[in-house]
C-alpha positions in Angstrom: 23.6 20.0 -1.8 24.6 16.3 -1.4 22.2 13.4 -2.0 20.6 11.8 1.1 22.1 8.6 2.4 18.8 6.8 1.8 16.3 7.2 -1.0 12.9 5.6 -0.7 10.4 5.3 -3.5 6.9 3.8 -2.9 5.4 2.0 -5.9 1.8 0.7 -5.9 1.7 -2.9 -7.3 -1.1 -5.4 -7.5 0.4 -7.3 -4.5 0.5 -4.1 -2.5 2.8 -1.2 -1.9 6.5 -1.7 -2.5 9.1 0.4 -0.8 12.2 0.5 -2.9 15.2 1.5 -0.8 18.5 2.7 -2.2 21.6 3.8 -0.3 22.6 3.3 3.4 20.4 2.5 6.4 22.1 3.7 9.6 21.3 5.9 12.6 20.6 8.9 10.4 18.2 7.2 8.0 16.7 4.2 9.9 13.9 6.4 11.3 12.9 7.5 7.8 12.7 3.9 6.7 10.6 2.9 9.7 8.2 5.8 9.2 7.7 4.9 5.6 7.1 1.2 6.4 4.6 1.8 9.2 2.7 4.5 7.4 1.5 2.0 4.8 -1.6 0.1 5.9 -2.1 -2.8 3.5 -2.4 -6.6 4.0 1.1 -6.9 2.5 3.8 -4.3 2.4 7.0 -5.2 0.4 10.4 -3.7 1.2 12.9 -4.1 -1.7 16.4 -3.8 -0.3 18.1 -4.5 -3.7 19.6 -1.0 -3.7 20.8 -0.9 -0.1 24.6 -1.0 0.2 24.9 -0.8 4.0 22.7 -1.5 7.0 23.8 -1.2 10.7 22.0 -2.3 13.8 19.6 0.7 13.7 18.4 -0.5 10.3 17.8 -4.0 11.7 15.9 -2.5 14.6 13.7 -0.6 12.1 13.0 -3.8 10.2 12.0 -5.6 13.4 9.8 -2.7 14.6 8.1 -2.5 11.2 7.6 -6.2 11.2 5.9 -6.1 14.6 3.7 -3.2 13.7 2.4 -4.9 10.6 2.0 -8.1 12.5 -0.1 -6.3 15.2 -2.3 -4.9 12.4 -2.8 -8.4 10.9 -0.6 -7.6 8.0 2.7 -8.7 6.7 6.0 -7.0 5.9 7.8 -8.9 3.2 11.5 -8.1 2.6 13.0 -9.0 -0.8 16.1 -8.6 -2.9 18.3 -8.6 0.2 22.0 -8.2 -0.8 24.2 -11.0 0.5 26.1 -8.9 3.0 22.9 -7.7 4.6 21.3 -11.2 4.5 24.4 -12.5 6.3 23.9 -9.9 9.1 20.2 -10.8 9.4 21.2 -14.5 9.6 23.9 -13.9 12.3 21.5 -11.8 14.4 18.8 -14.5 13.9 16.1 -12.0 12.9 15.8 -14.0 9.7 14.0 -16.6 11.8 10.9 -14.4 12.1 11.2 -11.7 9.4 9.5 -12.7 6.1 12.4 -12.6 3.7 12.0 -13.6 0.1 14.8 -14.4 -2.4 
């Protein structure tokens, strides 16, 4: 049996839950990422993308949807450790203008 394209680990930290993602976020895995992010109800939810090698438009849609869901709840989705190639796509699509992206 092969490894899944995306692996998610949720770690509880003092700042809130951290979802550490590893692998690829595409049409087959974006729904899993979105489900994990919106299932967490905390003032701050952190998504660590340091282990993500690839993200397509479905992954970007998942980030935007999760951002809006947390915003509706009065919370915040913080995205950190974004690899340069993914950061570039977020900048080109201009979603970096409203997503909370940390270095």
